[in-house]
SEGU-435930 format. One line per 8 residues: number of its first residue (from 1); their letters; for each residue x, y, z of N, C-alpha, C. Coordinates in steps of 0.02 Angstrom, whole numbers, plus 50000, padded with zeros to 5 digits. Atoms other than C-alpha are relative to their C-alpha. Layout:
<rs>
NUM = a = X,Y,Z,X,Y,Z,X,Y,Z  ...;
</rs>
This chain:
<rs>
1 = mkkvsvic = 49951,49952,50028,46588,48764,43449,50068,49969,49994  49934,50032,50001,46740,48661,43494,50003,49950,49943  50003,50048,50055,46682,48527,43370,50012,50033,49933  49993,49962,50063,46667,48655,43230,50072,50021,49991  49929,49978,50004,46841,48721,43270,50046,49943,49981  49959,50059,50015,46916,48547,43265,49992,49980,49927  50013,50019,50070,46831,48507,43099,50033,50048,49952  49968,49950,50042,46891,48670,43023,50075,49991,49997;
9 = slivavff = 49927,50011,49997,47067,48635,43082,50020,49941,49958  49985,50060,50039,47061,48462,43003,49996,50015,49925  50008,49983,50071,46998,48533,42837,50061,50039,49976  49941,49961,50018,47139,48660,42835,50061,49956,49995  49941,50044,50000,47266,48526,42878,50001,49955,49938  50004,50043,50060,47204,48410,42739,50016,50039,49938  49987,49957,50058,47204,48553,42613,50075,50016,49994  49929,49983,49999,47380,48603,42665,50042,49941,49979;
17 = fqyctkdd = 49963,50061,50017,47441,48423,42653,49996,49986,49925  50009,50013,50071,47367,48401,42479,50038,50050,49958  49965,49948,50037,47439,48566,42420,50075,49988,50000  49928,50012,49994,47612,48526,42485,50020,49938,49961  49984,50061,50035,47606,48350,42416,50001,50011,49925  50002,49985,50072,47556,48414,42244,50062,50040,49979  49943,49958,50016,47694,48544,42249,50064,49959,49999  49940,50042,49996,47824,48416,42302,50005,49953,49940;
25 = attnnttt = 49999,50045,50057,47772,48298,42163,50020,50036,49937  49984,49961,50059,47790,48438,42038,50074,50018,49997  49931,49975,50001,47960,48500,42091,50052,49947,50017  49954,50056,49986,48037,48339,42158,50068,50024,50024  49940,49967,49977,48164,48434,42260,50053,49954,50030  49952,50044,49967,48244,48284,42343,50042,49963,49948  49955,50037,50045,48395,48205,42259,50039,49950,50042  49960,50049,49966,48473,48044,42315,50072,50006,49979;
33 = qpvlpntv = 49930,49999,50017,48660,48023,42315,50013,49948,49945  49983,50050,50050,48731,47936,42161,50041,49943,50030  49962,50058,49977,48798,47761,42192,50052,49983,49947  49945,50011,50047,48969,47742,42110,50046,49946,50027  49956,50054,49978,49092,47597,42114,50063,50027,50034  49938,49980,49966,49245,47604,42227,50057,50008,49949  49952,49995,50055,49353,47573,42073,49964,50028,49940  50035,49966,50054,49305,47690,41933,49992,49955,49940;
41 = fsyvinyp = 50011,50038,50061,49229,47611,41778,50050,50021,49947  49954,49983,50055,49339,47603,41624,49959,50023,49939  50033,49972,50058,49275,47716,41486,50049,50007,49941  49949,49996,50052,49439,47723,41389,50014,49928,49978  50002,50069,50024,49425,47565,41285,50046,49990,49940  49963,50021,50059,49541,47477,41164,49952,49959,49957  50052,50033,50041,49410,47435,41032,50030,49949,49952  49976,50048,50051,49423,47288,40910,50027,50037,49939;
49 = nhiqssla = 49964,49968,50055,49528,47323,40756,49955,50034,49949  50044,49971,50051,49383,47355,40636,49967,50065,50026  50027,49938,49970,49314,47487,40758,50056,50051,50008  49943,49956,49987,49485,47559,40800,50021,50037,49936  49980,49968,50063,49523,47593,40616,49951,50056,49982  50050,49949,50014,49360,47690,40597,50009,50059,50048  49989,49948,49950,49396,47786,40757,50058,50045,49979  49941,49962,50021,49566,47838,40690,49984,50050,49945;
57 = lndntpny = 50018,49958,50057,49484,47912,40535,49946,50053,50017  50060,49959,49992,49327,47990,40609,49990,50031,50069  50010,49978,49931,49349,48028,40795,49996,50077,50004  50009,49928,49994,49281,48202,40834,50020,50026,50070  49977,49978,49934,49359,48209,41009,50053,50056,49992  49952,49945,50006,49448,48378,41024,50060,49990,50047  49940,50005,49958,49624,48391,41094,49990,50030,50069  50009,49966,49936,49562,48505,41231,49954,49962,50048;
65 = npltndga = 50045,50038,49957,49439,48375,41299,50006,49925,49988  49991,50073,50010,49512,48198,41292,49956,49960,50048  50040,50044,49958,49407,48056,41361,50041,49971,50057  49967,50030,49941,49456,48005,41538,49947,49963,50041  50047,50038,49959,49378,47882,41660,49964,50044,50051  50031,49957,49949,49349,48014,41794,49955,50053,49968  50042,49952,50035,49282,48140,41668,49934,49970,49978  50061,50034,50021,49157,48015,41598,49956,49980,50059;
73 = tlgrvlfy = 50038,50016,49939,49107,47963,41775,49959,50060,50022  50036,49938,49984,49062,48143,41815,49945,50012,49949  50050,49990,50053,48973,48155,41648,49941,49955,50007  50055,50047,49988,48870,48001,41689,49953,50026,50054  50042,49973,49946,48808,48079,41852,49960,50060,49975  50035,49942,50028,48765,48242,41763,49946,49979,49951  50046,50024,50051,48679,48147,41622,49935,49975,50030  50060,50029,49969,48559,48062,41742,49970,50044,50055;
81 = dkqlsknn = 50022,49958,49945,48536,48205,41866,49943,50046,49980  50059,49959,50015,48361,48282,41861,50006,50071,50028  49988,49932,49976,48429,48433,41956,50019,50047,49943  49980,49959,50057,48486,48494,41785,49940,50028,49962  50060,49970,50031,48306,48543,41743,49967,50048,50049  50032,49946,49962,48198,48687,41805,49964,49976,50062  50039,50024,49944,48084,48584,41915,50022,49931,50023  49970,50063,49976,48197,48433,41944,49962,49937,49978;
89 = tiscasch = 50039,50057,50024,48092,48315,41838,50030,49968,49938  49974,50023,50063,48196,48293,41679,50077,49998,50002  49928,50004,50008,48373,48233,41647,50015,49988,49926  49982,50017,50069,48469,48205,41486,49974,49931,49982  50021,50070,50011,48426,48021,41507,49925,49992,49990  50073,50004,50010,48239,48060,41505,49982,49993,49926  50012,50002,50073,48250,48082,41315,50049,49953,49964  49950,50045,50029,48399,47966,41286,50007,49940,50047;
97 = kqteafdd = 50006,50057,49954,48353,47804,41372,50047,49943,49981  49952,50054,50014,48483,47667,41388,49965,49940,49969  50036,50058,50026,48354,47530,41356,49975,50009,49929  50022,49984,50069,48305,47617,41193,50060,50018,49956  49939,49983,50036,48485,47627,41130,50014,50075,50002  49989,49928,49987,48497,47803,41204,49961,50044,49951  50049,49963,50039,48350,47860,41100,49938,50007,50044  50063,49998,49963,48174,47904,41159,49952,49948,49970;
105 = dialskgf = 50047,50050,50024,48028,47784,41142,49936,50031,49972  50056,49964,50031,47909,47917,41076,50027,50047,49947  49978,49960,50057,47915,48024,40920,50030,50068,50021  49977,49936,49975,47932,48191,41010,50005,49997,50076  49987,50008,49928,48006,48202,41185,49964,50053,50041  50036,49956,49955,47916,48279,41333,50048,50038,50044  49956,49958,49960,47998,48425,41422,49977,50008,50072  50010,49993,49928,48000,48483,41603,49931,50027,50018;
113 = nggftprn = 50064,49969,49984,47836,48578,41591,49942,49970,49960  50053,50034,50038,47738,48454,41483,49999,50014,49926  49998,49986,50072,47781,48529,41314,50040,49946,49963  49966,50050,50040,47851,48426,41170,50052,50032,49954  49947,49975,50044,48010,48448,41069,49976,50001,49928  50022,49996,50069,47989,48499,40886,50027,49943,49956  49971,50055,50038,48097,48353,40828,50011,49939,50045  49984,50062,49965,48133,48173,40876,50068,50006,50034;
121 = smsilnlr = 49935,50001,49965,48272,48147,41004,50045,49949,49966  49954,50043,50037,48417,48075,40905,50039,49955,50048  49958,50044,49959,48507,47923,40975,50071,50028,50005  49932,49975,49991,48676,47970,41048,50052,49944,49995  49952,50054,50012,48755,47801,41009,50051,50019,49947  49946,49994,50050,48922,47815,40919,50009,50070,49971  49993,49933,50029,48915,48003,40896,50073,50023,49997  49928,49985,50004,49103,48005,40924,50027,49990,49929;
129 = fyksgkmf = 49977,50017,50067,49118,47938,40747,49972,50046,49946  50026,49951,50048,49027,48084,40665,50055,50051,49987  49935,49967,50010,49184,48158,40589,49997,50076,50006  50003,49927,50000,49129,48339,40567,49990,50027,50071  50012,49978,49931,49080,48346,40751,49937,50041,50010  50060,49959,49995,48921,48444,40711,49942,49958,50029  50052,50036,49964,48771,48398,40818,49931,50030,49987  50072,49988,50013,48579,48402,40811,49984,49980,49928;
137 = wderaatl = 50023,50019,50066,48476,48351,40661,50020,50052,49947  49984,49948,50048,48512,48519,40579,50072,50025,50008  49929,49985,49991,48695,48524,40636,50013,50071,50025  49991,49931,49978,48671,48691,40722,50053,50008,50054  49946,49997,49951,48797,48648,40858,50065,49976,49966  49937,50016,50034,48978,48647,40795,50037,49943,50033  49965,50053,49964,49039,48526,40929,49952,49968,50051  50039,50033,49948,48972,48403,41056,50002,50041,50065;
145 = eeqvlkpi = 49993,49959,49940,49039,48516,41194,49949,50058,50000  50051,49948,50006,48923,48653,41129,49930,49971,50006  50067,50030,50004,48776,48536,41100,49972,49981,50069  50026,50028,49938,48764,48461,41275,49967,50053,50046  50030,49948,49958,48718,48629,41353,49935,50028,49971  50060,49971,50032,48580,48672,41228,49934,49973,50029  50064,50024,49972,48442,48555,41293,49988,50026,50071  50007,49975,49932,48476,48615,41471,49970,50070,49999;
153 = qdhvemgl = 50024,49931,50005,48441,48794,41415,49934,50007,49962  50060,49997,50042,48295,48751,41302,49937,50011,50042  50059,49982,49960,48129,48825,41362,49949,49944,50003  50045,50057,49999,48038,48663,41321,50032,49941,50038  49968,50061,49974,48165,48531,41372,50016,50002,50074  49978,50000,49930,48249,48577,41537,49996,50068,50034  50021,49935,49975,48225,48764,41558,50046,50039,50046  49954,49963,49957,48381,48825,41649,50042,50050,49962;
161 = tlselvtk = 49947,49958,50026,48496,48971,41617,50067,49968,50021  49935,50028,49982,48682,48932,41626,50019,50018,50071  49984,49980,49931,48700,49029,41788,49959,49958,50050  50041,50044,49958,48555,48929,41863,50028,49930,50002  49970,50067,50004,48638,48769,41804,50059,49995,50048  49941,50001,49956,48801,48811,41894,49978,50002,50073  50025,49994,49931,48706,48860,42052,49972,49933,50024  50032,50063,49979,48606,48698,42055,50051,49944,50007;
169 = vssqsyyp = 49948,50052,49995,48755,48585,42020,50044,50012,50062  49958,49983,49943,48859,48677,42150,49967,49986,50067  50037,50011,49937,48723,48652,42281,49996,49927,50021  50003,50072,49984,48736,48462,42273,50066,49977,50030  49940,50018,49961,48858,48389,42399,50046,49950,49965  49959,50053,50032,48917,48248,42285,50042,50025,49942  49964,49977,50059,48985,48358,42146,50073,50024,50011  49931,49975,49995,49143,48444,42215,50054,49947,49993;
177 = alfqkafg = 49950,50053,50004,49239,48281,42238,50005,49972,49929  50000,50026,50069,49187,48222,42064,50034,50048,49952  49966,49950,50041,49245,48385,41984,50075,50001,50015  49929,50002,49981,49408,48374,42081,50035,49942,49966  49971,50059,50032,49441,48198,42015,50005,50009,49924  50002,49994,50073,49392,48242,41837,50045,50054,49973  49965,49942,50028,49476,48411,41818,50053,50030,50046  49950,49975,49954,49590,48434,41969,49982,50066,50031;
185 = sltidttk = 50022,49936,49972,49485,48579,42031,49931,49992,50030  50066,50001,49969,49338,48605,42148,49952,50050,49967  50040,49949,50034,49277,48749,42039,49951,49967,49951  50052,50026,50044,49113,48709,41951,49978,50056,49953  50021,49951,50050,49076,48802,41789,49971,49964,49939  50034,50030,50058,48985,48775,41625,50048,49964,49954  49951,50034,50043,49144,48730,41531,50013,49930,50024  49986,50067,49973,49183,48585,41646,49938,49955,49995;
193 = isyalaqf = 50062,50039,50007,49001,48530,41646,49993,49974,49928  50007,50021,50070,48999,48526,41456,50053,49949,49981  49947,50047,50015,49166,48437,41447,49984,49930,50028  50016,50065,49969,49110,48300,41568,49943,49965,49964  50056,50029,50036,48944,48273,41480,50022,49974,49931  49976,50021,50066,49032,48265,41311,50042,49937,50005  49959,50060,49991,49157,48137,41377,49956,49939,50009  50044,50057,49989,49018,48024,41440,49964,49981,49936;
201 = crsivsyq = 50036,50015,50063,48920,48038,41277,50046,49967,49949  49954,50031,50049,49073,47998,41172,50020,49929,50019  49981,50067,49978,49107,47844,41277,49948,49947,49982  50055,50047,50014,48940,47766,41226,50007,49974,49928  49984,50029,50066,49001,47658,41083,49977,49927,50000  50022,50070,50007,48919,47496,41024,50051,49961,49958  49949,50040,50036,49046,47365,40975,49997,49926,50018  50006,50070,49978,48982,47200,41046,49939,49966,49970;
209 = skydsvkq = 50056,50030,50035,48851,47150,40918,50022,49936,49964  49983,50059,50041,48843,46992,40812,50043,50022,49941  49960,49974,50056,48908,47097,40667,50074,50006,50020  49931,49992,49977,49063,47138,40770,50035,49933,50010  49972,50067,49991,49088,46955,40815,50020,49969,49933  49985,50025,50067,49080,46910,40630,50063,50032,49973  49941,49964,50026,49208,47043,40585,50064,49981,50036  49942,50023,49963,49324,46974,40718,50013,49925,49990;
217 = glatftan = 49992,50071,50013,49304,46797,40653,49976,49955,50055  50025,50038,49943,49211,46740,40808,49930,49971,49989  50068,50023,50015,49042,46705,40726,49991,50003,49924  50016,49997,50071,48962,46684,40555,49928,50022,49990  50068,49979,50017,48810,46761,40473,49959,49939,49977  50045,50047,50033,48659,46656,40426,49998,50018,49926  50004,49985,50071,48622,46646,40240,49962,50065,49988  50040,49939,50007,48489,46782,40256,50040,50062,50019;
225 = eaqgeqlf = 49960,49944,49976,48605,46895,40355,50056,50017,49951  49946,49989,50048,48748,46872,40231,49974,50032,49936  50030,49970,50060,48634,46910,40083,49978,50072,50014  50020,49932,49981,48568,47061,40176,50060,50047,50001  49940,49958,50000,48745,47126,40201,50020,50018,49929  49983,49986,50070,48779,47109,40014,49953,50052,49970  50049,49951,50025,48620,47203,39973,50015,50069,50029  49986,49937,49966,48665,47338,40098,50061,50035,49968;
233 = ltagantc = 49938,49972,50026,48838,47361,40022,49999,50014,49925  49994,49997,50073,48802,47340,39836,49937,50015,49961  50062,49995,50040,48618,47352,39787,49988,50070,49975  50020,49936,50030,48577,47494,39667,50055,50051,49995  49951,49947,50011,48666,47652,39616,50016,50037,50065  49990,49968,49935,48641,47729,39788,49989,49948,50055  50006,50054,49951,48678,47592,39913,49983,50028,50069  50012,49981,49930,48624,47595,40095,50066,50025,50031;
241 = aschtppm = 49935,49985,49970,48810,47601,40137,50027,50069,49979  49975,49934,50020,48834,47765,40043,49978,50054,50049  50022,49952,49948,48737,47853,40182,50014,49974,50070  49989,50031,49934,48773,47731,40325,50061,49954,49993  49937,50034,50016,48955,47681,40308,50022,49953,50056  49972,50046,49950,49017,47524,40399,50070,50023,50020  50032,50046,49953,49079,47481,40526,49952,50034,50049  50044,49967,49951,48987,47616,40627,49933,50019,49969;
249 = fitstpqa = 50062,49988,50035,48852,47638,40494,49976,50071,50009  50011,49929,49990,48863,47826,40500,50038,50038,49947  49964,49958,50047,48916,47966,40385,49997,50072,50023  50000,49930,49981,48963,48148,40408,49966,50045,49949  50034,49961,50051,48864,48202,40256,49924,50000,50013  50072,49997,49988,48686,48263,40292,49962,49972,49940  50038,50033,50053,48553,48170,40192,49932,50033,49990  50066,49973,50016,48394,48226,40103,49946,49955,50030;
257 = afalldpn = 50055,50037,49969,48231,48175,40186,49949,49975,49949  50043,50024,50054,48144,48144,40017,49926,50007,50017  50072,49997,49993,47961,48097,40041,49977,50022,50070  50018,49975,49933,47967,48152,40224,49998,50076,50001  49999,49927,50007,47963,48331,40159,49946,50032,50044  50045,49961,49958,47885,48449,40286,50017,50073,49989  49985,49930,50014,47872,48631,40230,50015,50041,50062  49988,49965,49937,47878,48682,40413,50067,49983,50032;
265 = dlgingqn = 49935,50020,49973,48044,48595,40445,50043,49973,49943  49959,50018,50058,48168,48594,40301,50073,49989,50017  49933,50021,49980,48322,48556,40403,50056,50049,49985  49939,49961,50010,48496,48618,40358,49992,50048,49941  50004,49947,50052,48489,48783,40261,49937,49996,49958  50063,50004,50037,48309,48748,40210,50001,49953,49941  49991,50044,50058,48365,48607,40094,49968,49931,50011  50029,50065,49983,48265,48464,40174,50055,49947,50010;
273 = rfksgslr = 49945,50045,49985,48430,48387,40228,50012,49998,50075  49991,50010,49928,48466,48315,40400,50060,49955,50013  49945,50043,49978,48607,48234,40494,49978,49927,49997  50014,50071,50004,48617,48046,40468,50033,49965,50059  49974,50033,49940,48636,47946,40629,50023,49929,49986  49976,50069,50006,48713,47775,40659,49941,49951,49998  50052,50052,50003,48608,47623,40612,50010,49945,50052  49990,50051,49948,48682,47520,40753,49943,50003,50052;
281 = nisnrkal = 50056,50007,49952,48546,47457,40872,49935,50032,49974  50061,49970,50027,48414,47524,40753,49938,49958,50016  50058,50043,49985,48303,47373,40793,49971,50014,50069  50025,49982,49933,48286,47440,40972,49957,50063,50000  50030,49933,50000,48214,47606,40918,49927,49999,49977  50072,49999,50013,48030,47651,40911,49977,50063,49963  50017,49939,50036,48036,47821,40823,50060,50021,49959  49943,49988,50043,48148,47847,40672,49991,50064,49959;
289 = fhngsian = 49995,49938,50039,48198,47999,40566,49991,50061,50045  49998,49938,49961,48202,48180,40620,49934,50019,50032  50066,49983,49972,48016,48190,40651,49968,49941,50037  50025,50058,49964,47997,48018,40730,49941,49966,49968  50061,50023,50034,47868,47972,40598,50001,49926,49982  49995,50071,50019,47932,47796,40563,50007,49959,50064  50006,50034,49936,47889,47671,40699,50050,49944,50010  49955,50056,49991,48009,47528,40664,50041,49987,49937;
297 = lqamftav = 49953,50015,50053,48141,47452,40553,49964,49978,49936  50036,50024,50060,48018,47364,40435,49967,50058,49963  50035,49944,50030,47919,47523,40405,50048,50047,49963  49951,49955,50031,48079,47614,40358,50008,49987,49926  49989,50017,50071,48091,47521,40192,49943,50024,49955  50055,49974,50040,47922,47588,40135,49986,50074,50017  50011,49932,49977,47943,47761,40211,50008,50052,49945  49986,49951,50052,48000,47845,40052,49977,49973,49932;
305 = pgipqhsv = 50025,50026,50063,47886,47783,39912,50015,50046,49942  49988,49960,50060,47925,47838,39736,50073,50017,49989  49929,49988,50009,48112,47849,39763,50032,49934,49978  49978,50064,50027,48186,47712,39651,50052,49964,50042  49947,50034,49965,48343,47679,39753,49978,49973,50068  50025,50026,49937,48235,47646,39907,49941,49953,49990  50053,50048,50013,48108,47532,39821,50028,49930,50008  49970,50065,49983,48149,47365,39902,49947,49946,49998;
313 = pppdvarl = 50050,50055,50001,48054,47204,39858,49999,49963,50066  50008,50033,49935,47987,47105,40007,50054,49949,50018  49948,50047,49980,48115,46963,39999,50065,50035,50022  49940,49963,49982,48256,47090,40005,49991,50039,50065  50014,49967,49936,48171,47183,40147,50016,49952,50057  49987,50050,49948,48180,47021,40248,50075,49988,50009  49927,50012,49995,48364,46997,40206,50035,50061,50032  49970,49940,49971,48410,47177,40245,49984,50007,50074;
321 = taflntlt = 50020,49997,49930,48312,47170,40407,50041,49951,50042  49960,50051,49965,48403,47011,40457,50071,50026,50012  49932,49973,49992,48570,47096,40426,50002,50057,50051  50001,49942,49954,48524,47257,40517,49989,49978,50072  50009,50026,49933,48469,47154,40666,50066,49977,50031  49935,50021,49974,48649,47092,40681,50040,50059,50028  49965,49941,49974,48700,47271,40722,49980,50016,50072  50024,49988,49931,48611,47259,40891,50052,49978,50051;
329 = dytiltep = 49956,50013,49944,48729,47270,41038,49956,49997,50063  50044,50007,49942,48627,47199,41182,50034,50019,50065  49963,49984,49939,48764,47227,41310,49992,50073,50020  50002,49928,49985,48756,47417,41295,49934,50022,50030  50067,49983,49976,48571,47416,41339,49994,49992,50076  50002,50011,49928,48609,47359,41517,50068,50012,50033  49932,49991,49974,48795,47401,41538,49999,50047,50060  50003,49959,49939,48815,47465,41718,50034,50069,49995;
337 = kfsdpfk = 49964,49935,50002,48940,47603,41675,49962,50053,49961  50042,49952,50036,48809,47683,41562,49931,50009,50033  50066,50001,49968,48664,47659,41684,49991,50057,50049  50019,49946,49954,48576,47775,41805,50032,49989,50069  49968,50008,49935,48685,47800,41961,49956,50020,50059  50045,49979,49947,48538,47871,42059,49950,49946,50020  50047,50055,49983,48443,47705,42060,50032,49953,50050;
</rs>
């Protein structure tokens, strides 16, 4: 009888352990402290002249939320903190990976409960240069400050209400001091959370590519790269540059998706038009366009068959690809100030 009792107790203990382990793996309630430098990283940068001139014309930073080093530092912690999701499994960085040029490596991103987003996660590189300030593929958010709270509340992505967000952030011991430094107040609210996240996102600017070195007179293009730049700027009635304007290779005018027409997703005002993102670091990305249907840079040139201005002969594809590869900023892919502080 004693043996049976012991065996039963062991079975119950094993079942309880497995149940608890499964539950812990699902909710991931433990959060490590973020590791931050003693001297705050510099996020307020004096960019090279060719970048600075574009910033002066296109910067969407509002007067009420200027970029500061302490604000962006807080934003970095929030950006990587999985506590900002319902079950502590997803952060902003889960869908905007630094190694992927702050894009995702799959067509549709996976949310906190295993569901998938209806659209591709857009890279957040250089979004400070999107002059209108409107965010998302369909521009449904008027500002970045509005946009950063939407995925947190989305029932697929992160699944929190704003009141739950404030409660969860407030419960973490490392946040009060960070909010005090960033905003001069220990009070934690959604406005400050959105401001900090927006500051961090705006600070993610690529400006250390070969292209940038060439524009500063520090390097030269190869023959292929130089020919590719000329094609990009001048080829055809509708040049690549008309939708992706140098030096940030971005425009504030939404573009038609042409042959990527999907009757179930017609974008802005049902016109099959979508926001056009920056082409910088495009060679790092594995899912392009609003639906993530294009796997790489080479495939992009044949993605819209039947549209004359996008019909590019193979030799020119090679030249354009060579040029677009010069837009890759390798530094930003590993830059510590943009990396995960919880690792």
